[in-house]
C-alpha positions, 0 to 999 in steps of 0.5 A: 626524454628529449630525443631530437628537434627539427628546427629551421630545417635542421635536425638536432639530436639530444642523445645518441640512441644506441649509447643511451641508458634508459634507466639513468638520468641524461645530460645533454650539453649544447655548445655554440658561439654567441648568436647561434641560438642556444638560449632560444633553443632552451626556451622553445623546449621549456615552453613546449610543455606548458599548457595553452590555458596558462598563456596569460599567466606569464609575463610575456607571450610564451608563444613568441618563439613558436610563432616566429619559427616552426619546429618538431620536438620528439621525446619519449614522454612528456616530463612531469615538470620543467625546471628552468635555471639561469643566473644571468638576466638575459635568459629567454625562458618563460617567466610566470607572473607573481603569485602564479603557481604553475605546477608543471613549471618552475623558473629559477632565474633573475628576470622579474625580480623587483630589486636593484640588488639582484643577488639578494633578491635571487637568494630570497627567491630561492629561499622562498621556494625552499621553505614552500617546498618544505612546508608543503612536504614536497621535498625530501630534506635528506636531498637538501642535506646531500647538496649541503654535505657535498659542498662541505656544509652541515645539513642545516640552513638558518634563514633570518628575516626582517620586517618592513612594518611595525605595530605603529605603522599598522595603527597609522594605516588603520587610522588613516581613513583610507586603508588602501591609499595609506597602504599604497603610500607607505609600502608601494611608493615611500619605500622604493627603491630602498625596499623590494616590495612586490608591487605586482601582488597589489597593483593590477595591469590597469594600475589599480589597487587590488583591494583583496590583496591589501586586505589580506596583507593588512590582516597578515601584518596585524596577526604577525604584529611587530612592535618595531621594524627589524628582525622578524624571526629565523627559520631553521631548515634541517632533517626535521623540516622548517621551524620559525623561531620567533615570539611574534610570528608563525610559519603559516600562509600569512607569513609566506604571503608577507615573505613573497610580497617583500613586506617580510624579506630574507635578511641573511642565510647562514650555513655551518662548515663541516667540522666547524662551530662557526656559521658562514654568511651567504653575504660573505660568500663569493658570487660563484659560491652563491651561484652554485649553492642557490641554483643547486638548492633551487633545483633540489627544492623543485625536482622530482623523478621524470623532470626536464631541467634546462640550465642556461650558461651556468658558468656565469660568475664562476671561476674555471675551477668552480665550473668543473665542480658545478657539473660534477656536483650537479651529476652527483647530487641528483643521481638518485632521481630517475628519468630526468633530462638535464639540458645545459647551454654553455660556453665552458670547456671545463663543463664539457671536460668533466661530464661522465663517460655514460649517458652524457652527450654534447650537441654542437650547434656549429656542425649540428652533430651530437658527440658522446662525452666519452670522446672529449672528457678529461681532454685538455682545455685547448682540445675542447676549445679547438674541437667543440667550441671552434675557438682555438685561440692563440698558440693552441697547444693541442693543435701545435702538438698534433701538427708537429707530431704529424709532420714528424711522422711524415718525415719517417713514415712512407704512408699516412695512417687514414685515421690520423689523416682524418684528424689532421684534415679536421684541424686544417679546417680550423685555419680560417679561425686562426690569426695570421700571426699565429705559428699554428697557422704556419704549421697548418699550411705545412701540413696541407702541403705535405698531405698534397704531396703524399697523395700525389 
């Protein structure tokens, strides 16, 4: 889908054309040190496909990157939808304003969340998108089942909710004489920072109350009356869809508004491990497991054929073992979709080493080269660190082994194999990156001397 970009007089290719299968999904992994522009590049690509008339629907001007640097993006066809995924608060993706529904763009990240507890709010955000997709019949529930099954869970999600209002509070507001002032005091001032009420739904950019939103919320709370604050019901999501189990609430547009506003909020998410009757609380999951599950469910709730999925540093919060699992799960879970392009910015050699051998490419921003995944998959982490990430570290075992073998061959062979010589010269180019106290640097010096003598 995305073929190449010309940026700052540099031509960067996202695929190797003669190695690309046009009928299958494409995975491009972008590598490079901090500060080389991986996140900016993802942002430029994601922003490119948004309509100009949507400019005011984002938290900040999405033309920001485009105005600072011109570029030329080449692609086979525009994606049906762009999905931007991040689990760090420092991504550079465009962030839609609250209540803005942009059909061709979905942001699954942390920025813009109204809480000090970003983990809980991220889970709430993903569950809201998941429930919305199920209600609108935009989601094949078998896809969600596949994600859960792959991760070792039964294909059912149980989401419990709490309400931040009661019948008593509604009557207090109604009898206050000024519903708008009372609503602002009760929900937008008193509860902060203990509750994550989405103030942007009720207060405009000038700081004034949006009366229509307050009226709608008040009517919704009256309809979904709770005798007391607390549990507001449980939604069960399975192959039959989404069903709200509650004696006092209904899964309708009003409930969804209260959920998005934070007046009703996600209390917990429960799953059940395969071959087990016990439920598993997401609150008790590790940050890595939460990260994988929520990001995959988020993508599953939004993806269709012909999508562009931009993922910024998915390894954040993940143990190296989970980094390997993440890319494998990502490729396997969404393999039935057609013509999707996943572009992933990463620092993780575990991710590059576990790519599939076909239709996967690695774009190195260091040397501006695009590598076929077949060159690097299932190679050691030390190999990945030295060749792709140019961060060999101390006593890199791959470099040590290659240099020792080369020097041993020189002692017994009369001539140097050309292919081997090219490989060793690539290694010697890493010399400035290696600590003076590292024995590998001494081996490189010996190899350089041996090459000079052999050529003379």
